[in-house]
N, C-alpha and C positions, 0 to 999 in steps of 0.2 A: 503493500499499499502505502502511495507516493504522500510527500509531506502536505502535497496541496489538495489531497483527499479529506484534509481534514478541516479545511475551508469552507465559508461559504463567501461569496462574493460580497466584496464591499457596498455597493448598490443594493442587493437585496437584504444585508445587515441594515442598512438606514432605512429602507421601508416598511421591513417588518416594526422594528424598532420605533418607528415614528407613526406606524398604525395602531400599535398598542397603547402608547402613551396618548393618542388623540382621543381613542376610545376611552380611555380610563377617565380622563380630564374631562369630557362634553359630558359625562353621567354624573360626577360629583360637584354639584352645587356648592361644595363649602369653599370650595376655591375662592368664590364670591366674597366670603367673610370679611367681616372687619369695616372699621368706616372711611379708611382712607379712599377706597375706591369712589365714595359718594363724590367729595370734594374732587377728585380728578375729574369725573365725569363731567361735574358742574363747572370745572373750569374749562374743560375741552367744546364742551357745547357752550361755555359763553365765548370762545375763541370763532369757531365757526359763525354764531351768531353777530359779532363784530368784526369779524376778518381782521384779526389784529393778534396778537401775541400778548397775554396779560403783563401788563407792567406795574399797577398797582391793586392794592387791594378792593374787589368791588363785592365781598363778600360778606364780611364779619360786623359787627355795630362797635365793637371797640378799637378797632383798625383802619375801618374803612377810610380808602385813601393813601393809605401809607405804601412805600415802593414795596412792590412783591414782583419777582420775576419768577414766574414757574419755570424749572430746570428740565421739566419732562414734558414740553409743549406738545410735540407730535404725539407720544405715546397717548396723551391724553385727548387729541383730537381724534385717534383712533378709536378709542374707548368710547367715547362720546358719537360718535359716528355709528360704532356697532348699535349700542345702547338705543340712540334714536332711531335707525333702520329697523332693529328686529328684538330690542327690548334686550332683557336678563340674557336670554336665549345667545342671542349676537355676542354679548362680552362672554362667555362662555365658549364659544367657538372661535373667537378672536383668540382666547386663553389659551384654549387647544391646540390651536392652530401653532402658537407660540412654543409653547411646550415641547411637542411632535416636530417642530422643525429643529429645534435644539438638540432634541434627542436622538433625531436621524443623523443629526451631521455629525455628531459623536458616536455615534456606533461608526457611520463610514469611515471618520478616521483613524478607529481603533480598529477595525477589520483589515485595513489595507494591508494584505502582505500576513496578515497574522492567523492562528489557528482558531477554530471558532471557538474553543475551551475558554482561552486566554480572552477572546472578546466579550464572550458570555460573561465572566467572572467580575471581569472592569464593568460591565454595563448595569449589573444586578448590585454592584456596592454604590454605582453612585446614583440609580434610580432610587434605592431605598435611601439612603443619604437624603436625595432631593425631594420627598415625596412629602414632608411635613412642610416643605417652604413654597410649594409652586399655590400661589396667590395670583389674583387679576390685579397687577399693580406694573407699572411702566417697566422695572425690571425685568419684570419676566418677559415683556416682548422683547428685550434687548439681549433673550438668551441665546439666539440663533446668531448674533452679531458677534456675543462673547466665544461661542465655539466656532464659529467660521475661521475671526481672528487669531485662536487660539493655535487651533490646525494650522493655518496659512504660516503664521509666524515658525512654528516647527518643523516645517518643510521648506525652509530657506535653505538658499545654496550658499555658495562662497560671494556672489555678488549682494546678500540679502535677499529678504522676503519682495517677491512679488509686486510690484507697486499697484499692480490689477488689486491687491488687498486693500486696499486705499479708500475706496468708497465705502466701505464697510465703516470704516471710523466714523465718516460724514454722517451716515444713517443713523450709528450709533450716538453719535452725541447729542443729535436730536432728538432720538428716543429717550435715552435714560442720561441721571448723571452719572452712573455707574461706568460710565466709558472711560476714567480717570484709570481703572484696574487695567486695560486694554493699555494705556500708555504706559503704567508702570511695568507691565508685563513686557512691552518692548524694549525698555531700558534695562531689562533684567536679562532678557533673551541675547539681546546684542550685546553686554559686555561678557556676557557666557561664550558665545560665538567668537569676540573680539580674541579673549584670553586664551579660548582652545586651539587657533589658528597657529599654525604652526607654520606655513610659508602663504605668503599674500594677505600678510597682515593688512597692510594698510587696504587693499583691495577689499577684504571684510569689513574694515572698519568703515570704508568709504559709502560703501554700500547700504550699512547699516543707518548711518548716517544720516543719510538722504531719504531712508523709510522714514524713520525716526522723526527726523524734522517735517515731513510731511504728512505725520500722523498727526503733530502737534498743530500745524496751522489748521488741517481739518476739523480737528476737535474745538479749534477757535471759533470754526464758522458756524454759529449757534446765535439767537438771538441775545444772548446774554452777553456772547465771546468771553474776556479774559475774569471780569467777575463772575461769571460761569462757572470757568473752570476752577478760582477759588471757591466757592460754593460748593460744589462738587466734591473737591477734596474734603471740608470741613463734614458734609455728608457723611463722609465715611466713617466718623468718629460717632455716630448718633447709633446707640444703642436700643436693642429692644428686648423682649422676654425670648430666652433660651430655649430654640426650637426643640432640639433632644440630644443625645450623644453620641448619634449614630454618624457623625464624620470621622470618628475613628475607625470607621469600618473601612473608609478610603484614606485616612491619614497614616494608618499603620502601615501598609504595604508599600504606599507610595513613598513613605519615608525610609525605606530599608531599599528602595531602589535609588532615591537621590541622595541621601547620603553620604557616601562613599564618594562619588567623584563630581557630581552636579549641588555644589554649597550653593550657589547663589539660586537655582533653581529652586531648592529645598529652603532659602531663608523666604524666598516670596510666597511658597506654600505656606511656610508656617505661619507666615502674617495674614494670609487668606484663612489658616485654619482660626484663627484667634477673631478673625471678623465672623466666621460660621457661627463661632459660639453666644456671638453678643446682636444678630441683626439677622432676619429672615432671606437678606440679597447675600449675606455671605453665606450662607449656607447652602443656598441652590448655585453660586458661582463656583465654591468650594468644590461643588460635588461633580460639575460638569469640566472645570479645569485641572483637577488632580490626576484623574486616570489618564489627562492627554499628558500633562509633566512628566508623569511617573514612566510612562510606556513611549514616549518619544515617538520619531516620524520612521516607518518603514516605506517604499516604494513597493506598489504591485504593479509587478509588470502587464499582468491578465486581468486587469481592470476592464469590464465592462460596464455598458447603459443598460440598466433593464426598465427601457423603455414602456413597454406594455405593463408590466406591473407597477409602476410607477404611474402611469394613467390611470391603473385601476385603482389605487390609492386615492388619486386626486376625485374620481368619480364618489369612490365610497363615501369619502369622506364630505363633499358638496351634499349628497344624499342624506348623512347621518347629520351635517348642519341643519339641512332644511328640518327633518324631523324633531331636530331639537327644537328649533323655534317653532315651529307648528304645535309642540309641545311646551306651553310657555313656563319658564322658571319662575316661581313665586319668591319673593323676600318674606322672611315671616319676621314677628320680633325676636330681638335677639339684643344681646349687648351694647349694639353699637346701631341697633335700629329701631326706634322706640314709636314705631308708624301706630300702632293704637292707642296709645297717650297721645301722639301729636294731633290726633285724628279728633281728640275731644276738647280741641283749644278751638275757640271760635276764630274766623277768618280775623276781625278784627283785633282783638288780642294779638295773633300771631305776629301783624306788622309790627308790636309795640315790643322795646327793648327786652331780652331774653336772658336768665341768667342759667346757664346750661354744665350739665356735665359733661367734662372735655371729650369723653368717647361718644357723645351724640353729636359733636359738632358736624363731622363730614354730614350725615344726615339731615342734619339741619339746613346746610348750603342746597345739599339736594333737593332739598323741598321748599327751595324759595324763602326761608327763615332766616336772619342774620343771627350767627351765633354771638356769645360772650366770647368763647375759646374753643378752639379746635386743635385739630392735631399737625398746623402747616406748619413750617418754620419762620414764620412771622412775627411771633409776637415777643417782646423784649424779654430776657432774663428775669427782670424784676415784678413784670406784670405775671409770668407764671409764678415766681413765688408769692407774691401776694396771694394768688389764685389758691393757692397750695396752704394757705395759711389762712382761709378765709374762716373758719369755724374759732379762730380766736376772739377773746369778748369783745364785741364792738364794731370789729370788721365786716362783719356780712353786713348789718344794718346801716353803716357806712358807703358800703361797695354798692349795696340797691339803690341808696340815696344818691351817689356821684352819678352812677349810669343810668338813673332813670329806669329801674329797670319794673316790668310790671308785672311779670309772670317770671317762672322757672320751670325747668324738665330737669331731673336728677332722678342718679339712680338712686335704690333703696337702701341700699348701703353707705350711700354716702352720707358722712355724718353733717352734711348739711340742713339733710332732711328735719331732722329733730327742730333743729335751731328754727327752720320755717314753722313748724307745726306749731310753736310757740310763738312767733311772730305776731306782734300787735298788727292788726289791718289788713292781714292774709289769712285765706281759706285754703285749704285743700281740693283741689275741683277732679283731681282722678289718681287712681294709684293701679299699678298693677305688680307682677312679679320682675317687670324691665324697668320701671320709671313711675315717677311722681310727679304731679303737675302741682303748681300752688299757683296763685294767681291774687292781685291785689284787689280789696273790696270793692276799690273805686275806678277798678281798669274796668274800660268800657269798649 
């Protein structure tokens, strides 16, 4: 039996992996969970209606008119277009397509010239690690860019990566602030290639310098330019809840491959691993890049183009998407979606200033209600600190007066709810397991 008999064509690997992930994501509405998606869609909807990129806040009641340039404008427009055109089913289909595209590209690069068992092991590790991080957010739409970029860099010759890869950075930089990870990876692999070059080092350095320079320039071709790059770098420091410890499934085998001879690549992967433990984006990107960096690049002289299976996949994906849209996806009450509670508030009161739970901010924006606070990186740290200490004696009353608040909508476990229950001149309008609404007695 020849070694090639243990392999499956890379194109078929890509199609099979993409089909499996597309089907899985399409039937799991959980990927829509969270409040950030709401304000991303609202931002995209605003940009479509006004035909310009957001530069000031049009949504909040407290910071309205303050400078705010969204970093993920293209992804937000895509999400908004999917929602306006096909509802939550359209958003789910867009998310599934991005996840499938990234997984298919990962399978394609891993399978080229390798045994099927090797490819399967790496893919399983990557999918298990990334499963909990799949969310309908801008960084997910950038996943195909990340994998295409990483695979292209790893296949660079002595003249550097192909310049045909550069348009990927242009798209990536406008989709998501995560493009800075691609710039960092370019610098790491450039240094690695230059240090490893025994001959023609100047040629190698020149090729990588041209490519890296082009990458940086295209990364700045965004509505936010240089400030957007600075904001994207700062965004990497934003932490969130730990997804799980499953990144270890990829970190351990990757470390065993990288540690002996590729220390620069290992340092980059270690940094990405730390990011994976503190953010959803980091978890997803670690799962996608660690297998490629650990496996490296190999040539496959017998690479085929499976056009017929690819056409069949596209056709089936379109049919599945149509079914998903016809069978509507409904959003129900949850920790970020107090839709039943909000429906109990009279329309005239909704238009008045509100004091809200921060987790509800995205849904309020989506529902054309101006929130007191939401999760966007818009609000001053001092403002957030004041909000966090709102239960201090006298601070709640002064805040409600200062901002002319006429109603509140808070999670039941928020300690402010008890204060509102005892607040003179206020009464409970509605309460359920997700939200409690208070209204001033004189609100009209």
